[in-house]
Structures are given as structure tokens and as C-alpha cells.
N, C-alpha and C positions, 0 to 999 in steps of 0.2 A: 261435596259427596256424592255416591251413585246411589244406584236409585232401591231400596229399600223395599220390599212385596214380600208379602207377608199370603200362601192360599188360603188364610183360613178368615181375610177379611176381609171382607162384603164386598169393597169394594176390587176384586183381586179380578179378575176377571174383565170388569174397561180398564185398569192397568197393564195387565200381562200384555189387553190386544194391542194397546198407549205402546209398549214394547218390542213387541211381533211389525208388524205397520211397521214403523223407525223410520225413516229412510236416514243413508248416513252415504248414501253415496256420493258424490264429487255433484254442489250441485251452482259452478259455474256448468252454461250452457255452453258447449265448444263448438256444435255438432256442426255449425254453420262455418268457421272457422275450418273450423278436416273440412270437407265440405269441397273450399275454396283451397287447402291445400292442396289436396290429395287431386283433384284439376288442372289443380299447374306442375302436378311432376308430369301428368298425363302429358299437360300439352309441350311445357317446356324440359321434361328428365333430368338430367346429371344438372343442368342451371339451376335446376331450380331448387334441386337439391343441395348446392354448395351454395347457390344464394344465402339459403335457411339454416339448413347450417354453417355459416360464420354465423348467422345472425341472433338467434339460438342456444346457437354453446359457444361459443365464444373460437373455432376452430377454424383457416380457411384448408376445405381439403385441396384444393389444388396444391395449395405452399407447403402443406406436412403430409398428403398423403391422403388413397380416404379407404387404406387398407390394411390390417393388422394380418403381416405373415403369416408364416409357419412357420419361422427361423427366428418371429418372436418371438412365436408362444413357449419352445423348448426351450430357449432364453430366460425366458416366468419360471418354468420347472421348473428349471437346476441354482438361480436366483430366492428362490421364499425361503423363508426360513424351514429348516427340513419338515421339523414335527408338522408346521399347516400342511407340506409337502405330506406330508404317513397321511395327515387329515381324504383328500381328497381323495387318496386314491383310496386307502377302505371304505366313501361313500361310492367310489364311479364302483367299486365292485361290489358292494351291498346293491345298490340302485341295478347295474347290469343282470347279476343276479335274480333278483323281484320277478324286470319287469320284459326276460325271459321265458316265465314262468303262465305269460301273461300270450306268446306269443299261438296264435289259432293255428290249427290245424286246417287244411285242407279236409270235403269231407263228396262222397258220391259211392248210391247205390243203384239200386237194378228193382222197381215198383213191380206190385202184381200183375201191374198192364204191362208188362215189358217195355217201362219209360226210362232210363236211364234219368239223371237227373243226382245233382246235389252242385260244389260252391269249392270255390279255389280264391285267395288270397296272396292280395298282392303291394306293396310296399304305394305307397306313391312315389314319382320317383322323383321328389326338388320340396321339402319340410324348409319355411326362415324362422329363425330361432332368432327370437329381441330378447334380449341382455336391456337394461339399465345397464346405466351409467349414474353418475356421482354417485349420493350419499345413497344411491340404491343397488349399489355393484353388488349385487350378490353369485361369490363364488357358486354356489350350492345349489340356487335356481339356475344354472345355465348346465352343470352336469344332472338335473332335471328332465330338462326339455333333449339336452342332445343326447340325451344315453340313449328316452326310450322313442327315438330315431334312429340308432344304428340300429341298434335290435331289434327294427323291422323290415333294413335291407332298404335303406332312407340312401338311394347314392348320392345326395346333393344334399350338403345339408347347407344351410346359408345360417348369417347369425352378423345383425347386426346391432349394433351395441356403439353409445353416440361421448363425446370423451372432450366434459365441459375446458375449454380452455386444454387441450390438448395434451386434457391429463390420464395419459394407459394405470388399468388398476393390475398388477400384478397376477395377483389370486387370481386375476379372472380370466385373464390370459390362458395360467398354469391349467387349468378344467378346461381351457378349449383344447388346450395341448392333448391330460388325460383322456379327452372324448373324441380323438380325432376329427376339429371340428375348421379347417380348410379356409373355406372363408366366410375373411372375416372383413366388412364394413364398416367405417367410424362414422355412423352414419344415426340417426333418433329421430323420435320423435312421429309425432302423422306420415312423416316423407318418409321415411325409413319403411313404413308399413305400407305405406301407396305404389313406394320403391319395390318391393317385394310384393304383389297385385300383380299391376301393371308389365314392372321392365322399367327402365333406363334405357341409352347406351350402350355403361357398361353392364350394369345387371339385369341378370331374365333371368325369368315370374317364378314360383314357384304352385303351389301344390295346392302350401299349404301356411299357419301362420299360427307360433303357439308363443307360451312365453308372455308373463306381468310386462307392463307398464304403467307412464301418470294417465290422468282423466282424457288425453287427446293421444294417449295410442291406446286406449280402449276401447275408442270409440271411433277414432277408428281402423280399427279392427273390426268394428262392428258394423261399417259400410262397403269397407268389402267384402262379409263372405257373402258367398253364393257366385263371384268373382275364384275365391279360393275359399278353399276349408281353414277354421277357427278352429281353436279351447276350445274359448270360453272366454265370454267380457268379463273381468273377474273385479271386485268391488270389495271394498277392506276390508282387513283382517277379522279374523271377528272365535273367541272358544267361549264354549261353554267344558265347565266342571265339575261332574258329581261328587259329589265329600262328607262324606259322614265323619264326626266329630273326634276320630279314633288318630287320624290322620297329624303332624301340625305344620301346625297352622304357614311357619312360611313355608313349608314347602307351595306350600295350595295358588300361598300371593308370590312364590316368583312367577309360577305358571299361567294365575291372571296377567299380568305384566309383558310377559315372552312376548305376547298378543298387543297387548297396551304399546307399546312401546317401538311395533310397526310404526304408528302415525296418530293423529285424534280422531277421527272419524273412527279405527278400530273397538271392536266391543269386547270384551272379557265379561263370562255372567258366568256366578256362581248358587247352583242348586245346593241345599245340605238343611239335615231338619237337626241338628243342631245350633240351636239359640244363643248359647257362648263360645261357638265354635265363629256362626257367625260371626261376631263382632273380634272376635281372635285373628283372626284373617285381614276383618280388614283393620284391624289397628297397623298388623306385620307387615303393611302394602305398604303406610303413608308412611312406617320407616323404614320402608327399603327405598323410595318413592322419594329421599329424600340424598341417598344416596349414590341414583344409578347414573349418568352420566346424558342418558335418556329421557329422564326421568320426567326432563317441562313437557315434552310430549305426551310420556305414557302419563302423564296426570288431567292430561288434561281428553283426551282418551279415556282414563277413569271414572272422574264427574260428567263428563257429560256421555256417557253412552255404559259406562258400566252400571253389572246392577247385580247386589247377591239374593236372592227370594231363598224363603225359606218352609218347605214341605212337610209332612205331618210325618213322613217318610218317604224314602226315597224310591220307592214302586210313583207316585198321585207323583214322582217331576217327568218321569218319561215320559209322559204323552206329552206332557207339556217341551221338555225337550226337545225330542219329535215337530213345533207346531216350529221355534227355532230354526230347525231346518240347519245346523252349524257347520259349516267347513270346518274349523278342530272342538273332539266331544272328547274331553278325560272321565272317564270311573275309577277313582278314586276312589276304592275297596276294594275287603278280603279278599275276596266270592266275586266279581266283574261280571260272571260269563252268565245270571243271569236278568242284571239291569244289558245284556247287550245285547240277552235276545229280544227285551222289546222291542230298540230300537230300526229305528225302518228309514226313519231320510237322517244326513251325516252325513259328510265330509270324509273324516280318515277318522279312529275315533283310538283311543290309547289308553288299557285296561290294565285294573296296577293302581299301590302306590307310586314305585318302579318304574314306569313307564309316563314325563311329562310328551309333551306334545316335541318342542323344543329334537327332541332322539327326534324323534320325526321328520324334519325339515335339514336333518345334516349326516346319520347315515346310518338311521331303520330299513328303507330301502322300498317300501312301497315312498309314490310321489306327492311333493307335501307341494302342486299346483292343484287347488280345492276348489273345486263353489263357494261362492260367498253369499251371504244375501240370500239365503233361503232357496240353491237355486235346490242344491244338493237334491232339495224335491222333487228333484228331472234329468239331475245331470249327474256325472260321475270326475272323477280326478285326474289328472292326464294318465294315458298310457298308452300301452303301442300301439296301440285301434284306436288310436287318434294318428296314428298314419300312418292305417294302410286303409283295403278296401277292398269290398267285397264281391270280383262275380261271382253268379248263379247261371247255370248253365246244365242245358237237358235235350236229349239222343230219340225220335222215336225209331223205328222203322212200320215197316209198312204193316205187319198185324199188332201193333201197340198200336198207330193211331185212325187201326180200325177201332180196338177201344173206349179213349175217347175221343174220337172226331166224333162224332155224334153230336156230342153234347159241346161241344165249340163251334158249330158249326148252329145249332140249336140258339143258344144263345148270343154268337154273334144278330140270329134276324132280328131276336128279338128284343135289342138294341136298337133295330136296324143301318143296318152295319153293313150291304148288300159286299164290300172287297171283300172284309174278313173273311168270313159265312166263307163265298168261292172259295177263298185261297187253303183253306181243310177240304173243304167238296170236291177239288180237283185232287187232289189225293186218296181219297173214300175208295175205293171196286165195288 
């Protein structure tokens, strides 16, 4: 059974602290192994990629080909079921529209001292998109990662995706066609991240790497950060639902299980002010677990990491939600705005009874690549800004440097940097 807490219990604070601080990241220590893989790819290039891909994925790129062509992606788009094709097209259009509204504008002005100032935005030249293979081959994730890069204006988008035993996922290839990704390598794991960061004989390096992956991929992204930019180091999925007793328990149970089915380390938490409703949701979860094809995985998550927390009223829940800083937050009440106004830390918020988290995973528009593990306290979901950088600029004439230059000289001399002071002073008349 999941953890049951009540804010009115004497030991609630200690038990909630334990829930907040529980570690759900993979226990496997992969750092040293990943360091070795990265070093080997840097040293041996394509030869290392071929051997590691053959060993880990049962796929020899020398024999079957290193890449997937745009023609293969176009063929996959035509081959998938019409309803899936329409769903991918709808998702892509909504994702593109949402992210186009994020694109920043250049700025510039001349201040009172006569100094021309401003900032200009540019896209990175090349971005790497990691798309998992096997069970976690999600076309929606490809769209969520590639489309913001396209909207930002990235010229070269490189997709890395393993094809275990040579198998191709037609829906992923169709999504690549829709997103306009034309450079696709059949390489996965930490070795793919190393190739994107440092390049090999065949693969040119990129500037930014984004996309989800297993513990090896996450650790590789962590280790190459600084050589390239990364979106985030993501951990297990999580959802927090704040719901009153007017909800249908079956609906809320379905929402909780929508994240539990990802992985045994995922987390689903319910806050409610209605004890009878809490029991009804727990019963509904049990009923649904027996029918889900992902039920075994979801049950492990629910029983190991799930929680039902009873509060005196939903206002009491909100500071507790902020402490969890969840990846996904549902506010399942008639009027969610007052509760939303109190949310400071959450990756994405789903407001009202008719807004399940799963709608955001696919077709709503906002990005579903979100901070996990309480990282929403200091970071945001993937956006166009992850593929852009800002360059500031300034321009002075003789009058402007005459106004602000003496202060720069004084500061440089105070810091013991005479050459700094001189480079300004020589221009003062």
C-alpha cells in the first residue's frame, strides 16, 4: 500500500520530511563506467561507437547502416495508421504554436549618458536530440525536443536513437519526418552523448544536447556539460494531484497511474481534504492496476513511492506541494486559480477537473520535458530558450565615455588593475 499521511498527526512533519527527501534516482553507480565510455569514444571515434552499439544493442552499424534516411522517415509517415498520423500532426502544430510564442525579441536603446545598449538573440548552430529506443521509444518526446529547436532557428538538428536488434519504431520515424529532422544516427547510450559532444570521424559535434534517457544517458549528459549545453539531468517521473471530494475517484486514480506506469521509481501523490474520497481513490487504483498492461510496473511505483495525504483543507496542501516542487501538478477543483496563485515550484500545472496531466504529454502544446526530483525549485521545462543564447552589445562615443569613463577608471584602480584603467583613461579628453 502507498504511504498514508494526515497533516493533523503528531508525527506528520517528520514523515513528510522523509517523503520529500527520499531518493528515487537510480542506485546504480554508473559514473565511472560512463567516464570510460566517453574517454573511449574520444580516443577511438567510430570504432568505439560500432563496438559498443553491437555489444549493448545487438546491432552492428557497419553491417546494417549507421543512419536512418529522410526517405525512410517519409515512408514511415505514410505507413502508420491514419489516426496516429493525424494525432502526430495535431500535436506538432500545437507544440510549434506554443513554442513560437516563447521566442525572445532583440532589444536596444540609448540611455541618458548617451550609451547605446541592448541584446541580440541567436540560435545555436547545432543541437543534438536523444530519443530512447526499445520500450521507451516515444514519438511525442521527439516532437517536444525537435520542434522547439526548429522554432528557435537551429540550422542542424542531430537525432541519436538506438535501434535494439535493428528494430525501427515507425511512429518515431514519422515524428522525425513531421519535425523535419534529417540527420539520424542509430546510436544510443552514453556513447551517443559522447559522440554528440566531441564528434567522431563521421559525426560532427553539436552545441546543445537535449532529450530523455536512462541513467547512463543522464550521467553522460552530466559529464559533458560545459563542453556542450544540456537541457537538464532528468530523473524518475512524478505527479502530485490536489483534489477535493467532488471528483470522480476513478478519474483521479487514472491520473495517478499515468505516471506510475512509467517506471517503478516514478512517484504519484494525492492531497485531499476528504477522507472518504481518499479511500475511494485508493480502491480505484487497486481496481485499475489489475487491468493495466503496465500494471506490474505501476504497482511497484505506487506501493514503493506513492502517497495519499489528508489535509484539513486544500489551502494547507499548497505549501507542502511547493516543498515537493513536482514535475507535474494537477489542481482538480472547480476553481483552480486561487490554488494556482499560491504555486511557486512546479514544472507544469494542470488546472481543473477536465485537464489530466496526460493531455500535456501529447497535444496541449507546452513542453513535457520538465524538471524532476525537486529541481523545479530552480529550473524550468524545455523551451525555445534552451536552443538560443543572448549576446549583449554596447556602443559609446566621445561624449558617452566622458560621462561614465571616470567611474570605470576609479573602479579599475581600486581593484589594482592599472591596464584596465589605462584602456579607458586614454580615451578621456
